[in-house]
C-alpha positions in Angstrom: 33.2 12.9 -12.1 31.1 10.0 -13.5 28.5 10.4 -10.7 28.2 14.2 -11.6 27.6 13.4 -15.2 24.9 10.9 -14.4 21.4 11.9 -13.7 21.6 10.2 -10.3 24.4 8.6 -8.2 24.5 4.9 -7.5 23.4 5.6 -3.9 20.3 7.5 -5.2 19.5 4.6 -7.6 19.7 2.2 -4.7 17.2 4.3 -2.7 14.8 4.5 -5.7 15.0 0.7 -6.3 14.6 0.0 -2.6 11.5 2.2 -2.4 9.9 0.7 -5.5 10.7 -2.8 -4.2 9.2 -2.1 -0.8 6.1 -0.6 -2.5 5.7 -3.7 -4.6 6.2 -6.0 -1.6 3.7 -4.1 0.6 1.1 -4.1 -2.2 1.5 -7.8 -2.7 1.2 -8.4 1.1 -2.1 -6.5 1.4 -3.7 -7.8 -1.8 -5.3 -11.0 -0.5 -6.7 -9.5 2.7 -7.7 -6.3 0.9 -9.7 -8.1 -1.9 -11.3 -10.4 0.6 -12.4 -7.5 2.9 -13.6 -5.4 0.0 -15.7 -8.3 -1.3 -17.1 -8.9 2.3 -18.0 -5.2 2.7 -19.6 -5.0 -0.8 -21.6 -8.3 -0.7 -22.2 -9.4 2.8 -24.2 -8.1 5.8 -22.7 -8.7 9.2 -22.7 -7.2 12.6 -19.9 -4.7 13.2 -19.5 -3.9 9.5 -19.7 -0.1 10.0 -17.1 -0.3 12.7 -14.7 -2.3 10.5 -15.3 0.2 7.7 -14.4 3.1 10.0 -11.3 1.3 11.4 -10.0 0.5 7.9 -10.4 4.1 6.8 -8.6 5.6 9.8 -5.1 5.7 8.2 -6.6 8.0 5.5 -7.6 10.7 8.1 -5.2 10.2 11.0 -1.9 12.0 10.9 0.6 9.4 9.5 2.9 9.9 12.5 0.0 8.8 14.8 -0.4 5.6 12.7 3.4 5.2 13.0 3.3 5.7 16.7 0.7 2.9 17.1 2.8 0.6 14.9 5.9 1.4 16.9 4.1 0.5 20.1 2.6 -2.7 18.7 5.7 -3.9 16.8 8.5 -2.9 19.2 10.2 -5.8 21.0 8.1 -5.1 24.0 4.9 -4.8 22.0 2.5 -7.7 21.5 3.3 -8.2 17.8 7.0 -7.4 18.0 7.5 -9.7 21.1 5.7 -12.6 19.3 7.7 -12.1 16.1 11.0 -11.9 18.0 10.2 -14.9 20.2 9.3 -17.0 17.1 11.9 -15.9 14.6 14.5 -14.0 16.7 14.1 -11.0 14.4 13.1 -7.4 15.1 10.5 -5.5 13.1 11.0 -1.9 14.0 13.9 0.0 12.3 14.4 -2.7 9.7 13.2 -3.2 6.1 10.3 -5.2 7.6 9.1 -2.0 9.3 9.2 -0.1 6.0 7.0 -2.8 4.3 4.6 -2.8 7.3 4.2 1.0 7.3 3.7 1.1 3.6 1.1 -1.7 3.7 -0.9 -0.1 6.5 -1.0 3.3 4.9 -2.0 2.0 1.4 -4.5 -0.7 2.6 -7.5 1.7 2.8 -7.1 2.8 -0.8 -7.0 -0.7 -2.0 -10.1 -1.7 -0.1 -12.1 1.3 -1.1 -11.3 1.0 -4.8 -11.9 -2.7 -5.1 -15.1 -2.5 -3.1 -16.4 0.1 -5.5 -15.5 -2.1 -8.4 -17.3 -5.1 -6.9 -20.4 -3.1 -6.1 -20.6 -2.1 -9.8 -20.9 -5.8 -10.8 -24.5 -6.7 -11.5 -25.7 -9.0 -8.6 -28.1 -10.7 -11.0 -25.2 -12.4 -12.8 -24.0 -13.8 -9.4 -27.5 -15.0 -8.6 -27.7 -16.8 -11.9 -24.5 -18.7 -11.0 -25.9 -19.6 -7.6 -29.0 -21.0 -9.1 -26.8 -23.2 -11.3 -25.2 -24.6 -8.1 -22.1 -22.5 -7.7 -21.0 -21.8 -4.1 -20.1 -18.3 -2.9 -16.3 -18.8 -3.4 -16.9 -20.1 -6.9 -19.2 -17.1 -7.7 -16.6 -14.7 -6.3 -13.7 -16.2 -8.3 -15.4 -16.9 -11.5 -18.0 -14.1 -11.8 -17.4 -11.2 -9.4 -13.7 -10.7 -9.4 -13.2 -11.3 -13.2 -15.9 -8.6 -13.9 -14.3 -6.3 -11.4 -10.8 -6.8 -12.6 -10.3 -3.3 -13.9 -11.2 -1.9 -10.5 -9.0 -4.4 -8.8 -6.0 -3.4 -11.0 -6.8 0.2 -10.4 -6.8 -0.4 -6.6 -3.4 -2.1 -6.8 -1.9 0.8 -8.7 -3.3 3.3 -6.2 -2.0 1.3 -3.3 1.4 1.1 -5.0 1.4 4.9 -5.6 0.4 5.6 -2.0 3.2 3.3 -0.8 5.8 5.1 -2.9 5.0 8.5 -1.2 4.6 7.3 2.4 6.6 9.3 4.9 5.1 9.9 8.4 4.4 6.3 9.5 7.7 5.1 7.9 9.9 7.6 9.7 8.3 6.7 13.1 8.5 2.9 12.8 11.5 2.4 10.5 13.5 5.6 10.9 15.9 6.7 8.2 18.9 4.4 8.4 21.2 4.7 5.3 21.4 1.5 3.3 18.7 -0.2 5.5 15.4 1.8 5.7 15.9 5.0 3.7 13.1 5.5 1.2 12.5 8.3 -1.4 10.4 10.4 0.9 12.7 10.1 3.9 15.8 10.8 1.8 14.2 13.9 0.2 13.3 15.2 3.7 16.9 14.6 4.9 18.4 16.3 1.8 16.3 19.4 2.3 17.3 19.5 5.9 20.9 19.4 4.9 20.4 22.1 2.2 21.1 19.8 -0.7 18.2 21.0 -2.7 19.5 19.9 -6.1 19.7 16.3 -5.0 16.3 16.6 -3.3 14.7 17.9 -6.5 16.1 15.0 -8.6 14.5 12.5 -6.3 11.3 14.5 -6.1 11.1 14.5 -9.9 11.5 10.7 -9.9 8.9 10.3 -7.2 6.5 12.5 -9.1 7.0 10.6 -12.3 6.4 7.2 -10.7 3.3 8.5 -8.8 1.9 10.2 -11.9 2.3 7.0 -14.0 0.6 4.9 -11.4 -2.3 7.3 -10.8 -2.7 7.9 -14.6 -2.8 4.2 -15.3 -5.3 3.7 -12.5 -7.5 6.4 -13.9 -7.4 5.0 -17.4 -8.6 1.6 -16.1 -11.4 3.2 -14.1 -12.5 5.4 -17.1 -12.4 2.6 -19.7 -16.0 1.6 -20.7 -17.2 -1.8 -19.8 -17.0 -4.3 -22.6 
């Protein structure tokens, strides 16, 4: 009776908290590489840059199940990444929480890179050049001039990546499955509930997913629209 009176059952709360936790973890994992790549694409000229740009953008246009299939092949115990990980740590990647974090990270990485790159490109290069003439190296320029001035875009990219991770389904279902208590996320549970005809439960989780995504995207938009000070 208590579960019926509550907005959500304890099991549904567990799924929500797991999904949010995995989205936070995946965003944290991609942040260093995402910011570094965004800075490199925005400020450096190097051979193969266009190829890297295209490769990074692929998860945005490929069917998510295709991305999941590639991850499954690479990270299965017989795949190069999965075999190395198992031989070193005696742990599997696929069909575990690690696969969930990996799928979310891969699918949200392009949004982070694109948003942060745009923010870095909006920083006046003359300010960076002044710092260089005063003896600052490239790393010091990046960390004391470029990134602080691009912080709003960086935060917006983090929020967009988090929102994308919250809603990920296709790659996750391929590489992590839908194992109750182990890999079930909001999107995979909503899909299963609809398949089982439990629409009322599915709509409750859909409402929470919508609220979380709306808050993240709204906050990201506010950061990007705020005038420079």
